Structures are given as C-alpha cells and as structure tokens.
C-alpha positions in Angstrom: 0.0 0.0 0.0 1.3 3.4 -0.9 1.9 5.8 1.9 -0.4 8.8 2.0 1.1 12.1 1.0 1.2 14.6 4.0 -0.9 17.3 2.3 -3.4 14.9 0.5 -6.9 16.3 0.2 -5.8 19.8 1.5 -6.8 22.8 -0.6 -4.1 25.5 0.0 -4.3 29.1 -1.2 -1.1 30.9 -2.4 -1.4 34.7 -2.5 2.0 35.7 -3.8 2.7 36.9 -7.3 2.4 34.5 -10.3 6.2 34.4 -10.9 7.0 33.6 -7.3 4.2 31.2 -6.8 5.5 28.5 -9.2 8.1 26.8 -7.0 5.9 27.2 -3.9 2.9 25.7 -5.7 5.0 22.8 -7.1 6.3 21.9 -3.7 2.8 21.7 -2.2 1.5 19.7 -5.1 4.4 17.2 -4.7 3.2 16.7 -1.1 -0.3 16.0 -2.3 -1.9 19.4 -1.8 -4.3 21.1 -4.2 -3.2 24.6 -4.9 -5.4 27.6 -5.5 -3.3 30.5 -6.8 -4.7 34.0 -6.0 -1.9 36.4 -7.1 -2.7 39.6 -5.2 0.4 41.5 -6.0 2.6 42.1 -9.1 5.9 43.9 -9.4 7.1 46.7 -11.8 9.8 49.4 -12.1 8.9 52.5 -10.0 10.0 54.9 -12.7 11.6 55.1 -16.2 14.2 52.4 -16.6 16.9 54.7 -18.0 16.6 57.0 -14.9 16.8 54.0 -12.6 19.9 52.6 -14.4 21.8 55.9 -14.0 20.8 56.3 -10.4 21.7 52.7 -9.6 25.1 52.9 -11.4 26.1 56.0 -9.4 24.9 54.5 -6.1 26.7 51.1 -6.7 30.0 52.9 -7.4 29.8 54.9 -4.1 28.8 51.9 -1.9 31.1 49.9 0.4 28.3 47.4 1.1 25.2 46.6 -1.0 22.3 45.0 1.0 19.6 42.9 -0.7 16.5 42.3 1.3 14.5 40.2 -1.1 14.7 38.0 -4.2 12.7 40.7 -6.0 15.4 43.2 -5.3 18.0 40.9 -6.8 15.8 40.3 -9.9 15.2 44.0 -10.6 18.8 44.9 -9.7 20.0 42.5 -12.4 17.7 44.1 -15.0 19.1 47.5 -14.2 22.8 46.9 -13.6 25.5 44.7 -15.2 28.7 46.7 -14.5 31.6 46.0 -12.1 31.1 46.0 -8.4 33.7 46.3 -5.7 31.3 46.4 -2.8 30.7 43.6 -0.3 27.3 41.9 -0.6 24.8 41.3 2.3 21.7 39.2 1.9 18.7 38.9 4.3 18.4 35.2 4.0 19.1 32.0 2.0 16.6 32.6 -0.8 18.1 36.0 -1.5 21.6 34.6 -1.2 20.7 31.9 -3.8 19.3 34.5 -6.2 22.5 36.5 -5.9 24.6 33.4 -6.5 22.5 32.8 -9.7 23.6 36.1 -11.1 27.2 35.7 -10.1 27.4 37.7 -6.9 28.9 36.3 -3.8 27.2 37.0 -0.4 29.7 37.9 2.3 27.2 38.6 5.1 23.9 37.0 6.1 22.1 36.8 9.5 21.2 33.5 11.1 17.6 34.7 11.4 16.1 36.2 8.3 14.8 39.6 9.5 15.8 43.2 9.0 16.6 43.5 12.7 19.0 40.6 12.7 20.5 41.9 9.5 21.3 45.1 11.3 23.2 43.2 14.0 25.2 41.3 11.3 26.2 44.5 9.5 27.1 46.2 12.8 29.4 43.2 13.6 31.2 43.2 10.2 31.1 46.7 8.8 32.9 49.8 10.3 30.6 52.6 11.1 32.0 55.1 8.6 31.2 52.9 5.6 28.5 53.6 3.0 25.7 51.1 2.7 23.3 50.8 -0.3 19.9 49.2 0.4 18.3 47.5 -2.7 14.6 47.4 -1.8 11.0 47.7 -2.9 8.6 50.5 -2.2 6.9 48.7 0.7 10.1 47.7 2.5 9.9 48.4 6.3 11.9 51.5 7.3 13.5 49.7 10.2 16.7 48.6 8.4 17.4 52.1 7.0 16.5 53.9 10.3 18.5 51.6 12.5 21.6 51.7 10.3 21.4 55.5 10.1 21.1 55.7 13.9 24.3 53.7 14.3 26.1 56.3 12.1 26.3 54.6 8.7 26.0 56.5 5.5 22.9 54.9 4.2 21.4 55.2 0.7 18.1 53.5 -0.2 17.4 52.5 -3.8 13.8 51.5 -4.6 14.2 49.3 -7.7 10.6 47.8 -7.8 7.2 48.6 -6.5 4.2 46.4 -5.5 1.0 46.8 -7.4 -2.4 45.1 -7.1 -2.9 42.2 -9.5 -6.4 42.6 -10.9 -6.4 38.9 -12.0 -6.0 38.0 -8.3 -8.9 40.2 -7.4 -11.1 38.2 -9.7 -9.8 35.0 -8.2 -10.7 36.3 -4.7 -14.4 36.5 -5.7 -14.3 32.8 -6.7 -12.5 32.0 -3.5 -15.5 33.2 -1.5 -17.5 30.4 -3.1 -14.9 27.6 -2.7 -14.0 25.6 0.4 -10.3 25.8 1.3 -8.2 24.5 4.1 -5.4 27.0 4.5 -4.4 30.4 3.2 -0.7 31.3 3.0 0.7 34.8 3.3 4.4 35.5 2.4 4.5 39.2 3.2 2.5 42.0 4.9 1.5 43.3 1.5 -0.3 40.0 0.6 -2.2 40.3 3.9 -3.2 43.8 3.3 -4.2 43.2 -0.3 -6.3 40.2 0.7 -8.2 41.9 3.5 -8.8 45.1 1.5 -10.9 43.0 -0.9 -12.5 40.3 1.2 -13.9 40.1 4.7 -11.9 37.7 6.9 -15.2 36.0 7.9 -16.0 35.1 4.3 -13.4 32.4 4.1 -13.3 29.8 6.8 -9.7 28.6 6.6 -6.5 28.2 8.6 -3.9 30.9 8.1 -0.2 30.2 7.5 2.5 33.0 7.4 6.1 32.9 6.4 7.6 34.7 9.5 7.1 37.0 12.4 6.7 40.2 10.4 3.9 38.8 8.3 2.4 37.2 11.4 2.3 40.6 13.1 0.6 42.1 10.1 -2.0 39.3 10.0 -2.8 39.5 13.7 -3.0 43.3 13.7 -5.6 42.9 10.9 -7.7 40.5 13.0 -6.6 37.2 11.6 -5.8 34.2 13.7 -2.5 32.6 12.7 -2.2 28.9 12.9 1.2 28.2 11.2 4.4 30.3 11.4 8.0 28.9 11.1 10.0 29.4 14.3 13.2 30.4 12.5 13.4 29.5 8.8 11.5 32.3 7.3 11.3 30.9 3.7 8.7 29.0 1.7 10.6 25.8 2.5 10.3 26.5 6.2 6.6 27.4 5.8 5.9 24.2 3.9 7.6 22.1 6.7 5.5 23.8 9.3 2.3 23.3 7.3 3.1 19.6 7.0 3.8 19.4 10.8 0.6 21.2 11.6 -1.6 18.7 9.7 0.4 15.8 11.1 -0.3 16.9 14.6 -3.9 17.6 13.8 -4.5 14.1 12.4 -2.4 12.0 14.9 
C-alpha cells in the first residue's frame, strides 16, 4: 500500500505573485496538496528604466556594502545593472543569497535569522561605522533597516528598484475563493495580507492561516486574523511548507 502524502486532500491558497508562486505551488502539489493560486500583487519598475539605471550605477560605485532584502530586489537589480562591483554583498536570507549566486554575486554577510533586525546586527558586527551602505529594496520595505543603520552612524542610501501593485487577476480569483472551500491560506509578506483583507472580509473564508515569518504574522494578527502556522526560525517558503506539514500531522495524529 502506498503511503499517504502529507498534504493529501488539502486545498491550499497561495497569495504571492504569479512568478513567485510557481516553485511554492509545485512543492505543495508534490506533497499531495491542491493549490489555488490567488496572485494579489505584481511587481514593476517604479519609474523610467533609464533613470533608474543611471541612479543605480552611481549608487553602486559609491557603496562599500550593498544590501539585498528580497529575491525581487535581486531580480530587478539584475535588470538595471550589469557593471563592475567592488562592494561587499549582504543578503537577508538563504533565498536572497541563492538569487545573488545565480547572477554571479557572492554574499559575504547574512544573518542567522532572516529579518531586518538581525541583518542590522550582522552588519554592525562586520562593517565599520564610517562605511557607505546601499539598500536595494521595494517601495513597501519596512523602514527599520534604514533607520537603525542611520542611527548607528552609517552613511545609508536606499534605492527603490521595484514597486508592489495590485494584480487585478488576483482580485477576480478572490471572488471565486468566497464560493470555494479551502483548508489553508498562505501569506508570504505583509502586502499580501493587506491586499487580501482590502478585498475580502476575513469572515467570508473559513480557513486556517499560515504565514512565512514574524513580520507577516504581526501584520495578519493586527488585521484581525488568527495565525495557525508560522515557522519558528526558517522564514522561507521551504520553512513554511515544513510547518504546514507538521501542523496537519499533529492535527491528524
């Protein structure tokens, strides 16, 4: 007799962008889950590409350390800049480090816990205070990284290389979601939480809630959602999937 897959018969909603949902969706399906993709956000350049290219080139040349806080930041950075870099590279976590590796950039600093607060501690430990730090971020990035680094005395420059926008296709999918029965809804950023709850009443979908980490958990709980699954330390989709599997294992045994 074949062993039962851990997510068999579970209908799980993914709310991240279409591009980012592919690997996440495949992993859940491999574990037996049925995926409902509701892409609530999409990403684009915040201004004309030629202006961004010139700004980024100047900022890169003046930076001692370049900090990447998301895979999206790496993707848009690559589209805008392909010149030489003498700066050290810092990444917020393993997924971002892998994305940097894929474009030929070696990460020299990464925190053990994948949050902005822990990244500040890592930078403070390895980077002298007089150095210049360039943050590669999106328009909804929390200000905590920039503010804490500036308060320590670093010369900090923030470069917004992408912006979050509402995905209208996801809005249509949300309407269908109201009619469907689902077991769990996953959120991988505060922006997915806010987009979801701006278009649907939390009482309209009776499902468990899974979040990727403490920042997203805080956003969900502040918005009135009860969070059932949150990785204790590995704030990646891999960590989230492991916790979802563990949650259903405990529930059924």
